[in-house]
C-alpha positions in Angstrom: 1.3 -10.6 -5.8 -1.0 -7.7 -6.1 -0.2 -4.6 -4.0 -2.9 -1.9 -3.7 -2.2 1.6 -2.5 -5.5 3.0 -1.1 -5.9 6.7 -0.9 -7.1 9.8 -2.8 -3.7 10.6 -4.3 -2.4 12.9 -1.5 1.3 13.3 -0.8 1.2 10.6 1.9 -0.4 8.2 -0.6 2.3 9.1 -3.1 5.0 8.4 -0.5 3.5 5.0 0.3 3.4 4.1 -3.4 7.1 5.1 -3.8 8.0 3.1 -0.8 6.1 0.1 -2.1 7.9 0.3 -5.5 11.3 0.6 -3.8 10.5 -2.4 -1.5 9.4 -4.5 -4.4 12.6 -3.7 -6.3 14.9 -4.3 -3.4 13.2 -7.6 -2.5 13.1 -8.7 -6.1 9.4 -9.5 -6.0 7.1 -10.1 -8.9 4.3 -7.7 -8.0 1.7 -5.5 -9.6 1.1 -2.2 -7.9 -2.4 -0.7 -8.2 -3.7 2.6 -7.0 -7.2 2.7 -5.5 -8.6 6.2 -5.2 -12.4 5.7 -5.1 -13.7 6.2 -1.6 -16.3 3.4 -2.0 -13.6 0.9 -2.9 -11.4 2.1 -0.1 -14.2 1.8 2.5 -14.9 -1.8 1.2 -11.6 -2.7 3.0 -12.8 -1.2 6.2 -10.2 1.6 6.0 -11.1 4.8 7.8 -7.9 6.7 7.2 -5.4 6.6 4.4 -2.9 5.8 3.1 -3.2 2.1 3.3 -1.3 -0.9 1.9 -3.2 -4.0 0.8 -1.3 -7.1 -0.2 -3.2 -9.9 -2.0 -6.5 -8.4 -0.5 -5.2 -8.3 3.1 -4.8 -4.9 4.7 -1.3 -4.7 6.0 -0.8 -1.0 6.9 -3.3 1.8 7.3 -3.5 5.3 8.5 0.2 6.3 8.4 3.2 6.5 6.2 5.4 3.5 7.2 9.2 3.2 6.9 10.7 1.3 4.1 11.5 -1.5 6.5 7.9 -1.7 7.6 6.8 -2.0 4.0 9.3 -4.7 3.3 8.1 -6.6 6.3 4.5 -6.3 5.2 5.3 -7.6 1.8 7.2 -10.6 3.1 4.6 -11.9 5.5 
């Protein structure tokens, strides 16, 4: 599983990355977490506001900092 955190590195992006890492650990997933900060790359996903969570090239969450439970749900679907 490849998880991408899309965003310029702002505090909300950092929070989403931390939530994703916690969710991966708690769910026992084998996942690679990648940060994507380049605006051209972010826009290629159709994202207009960050942060965003992309799982295996599918946008799961965008435009807000989700709860840990929301991240876990996104990773399991």
